[in-house]
Each structure stands twice: as C-alpha cells, then as structure tokens.
N, C-alpha and C positions, 0 to 999 in steps of 0.2 A: 622506894624500891619497886621497880616496875614488874619484875618477874617473881610474883608470889602467888601462892594458892589461896585457899579459903581462910586460912588462919591469918591473924594480923601479923604484919612483918616484924621480925626481930633481928637486930644486928648487934654483934659484939665485936669490938675492936680491941686489939691487944698489941703490945710491942715489948720486945726484950732485946738486950744487948747480947749478941753471940760473937765473941771474939772481936774482929775488926769491922763488924757491920751490925746494923739494927735489923731485926726481923719483925715485920709487921704482919698481922693476920686480921682479916675482916671476914667474920663468919655470919651467915644468914640462914634463915629457915625457908628460903625460896623454893622454886620448883626444881632446882638442880640442873646439872648438865650431863648429858651422856658422854662417857669417856672418849668416844670417837671424835667429839667436837671440841675437846679441850684446847688444842692449838689454834683452831679456826676462830675462836671467839676473840683472839687478840689481833686479828687481821682487819684492816680498815674496810668498812662497808660490808662485812660478812654478818649476815643475820641468820639466826636459827629458826625464826618464826616469821609469819607474815606480819605486815604492818597492821592489819586488822586485828590480829590477836594481841600483839604487844607493839606499841608505838616505839619509834626511835629510828636513828640513822645507821647504827652499826659502827659508830666511831668512838664511843666512850672508852672501851677497854683498849682499843688501839692507841688512843691518846695516853692512857695510863701507862701502857707499855713503853711508849716513847719517852715519857717523863722519867720513869724508873731507870730505863737504860741509859739516858743521858746523864743521870746521876751515878752511873756505874753499878747499878743494881740489877736484880732479876725479878721477874714476876711469873707466878704460876697459879693454878687452881687445882683443888682436889674436890671432887663432887661426884654424886650419883643422882640420877633422876629421882625426884620425890623426896630427897633427903637434904636439900639445901646445898650450899657451897662454902668453901673456905678459900678465899683468895689470899695469897702470901706474896709479899715483896720485900726485898732487901735494899738497904741504902748503906753504903760504906760510912763509917764514923768519920 
C-alpha cells in the first residue's frame, strides 16, 4: 500500500451477498482522501500528489473502475483525510 502514514499498513477485505449482487469492501488505514477528490481518483492519469511524494502513474483505480463496470458493477470510495479509506465495489451474481 503506497499511500500510508507512519503506522504499518493494515487492509481488511470483506464481501457479502446483497440481493442480486456481491458487495465487496476494501478498508485501509492509509492517509485518506479529501471528499472533493473522490470522483477524480477514478479518472486515468489523475494524481493527487507529486511523483516525488508518492510514486505511480495514476492508472490503478481507473483500471479497477473499468473492470468493475465491464462486469456490470459500480465502484466508489468513502474516506476522510487522515482516517483511511473504504473502497466498495459491486459485481452482479
């Protein structure tokens, strides 16, 4: 996990069946995301930090979004700066 603070990274993955789709969640204790950038992080080549601060190309979450949408699902994030993030995505059964 590249976007973490001073604490060792922790990730929790969960899934549950909700009607006609699976709901997956991936929770982390990372640096969090300001609410104004929630939609931007799923766009290709959109970075919130400089490459010197955090490496990467800005395509990871855009690829995740394409994969989930091609399977008929949705993806979103709930997060606050300094409090980690929870990424959710659905996949039809």
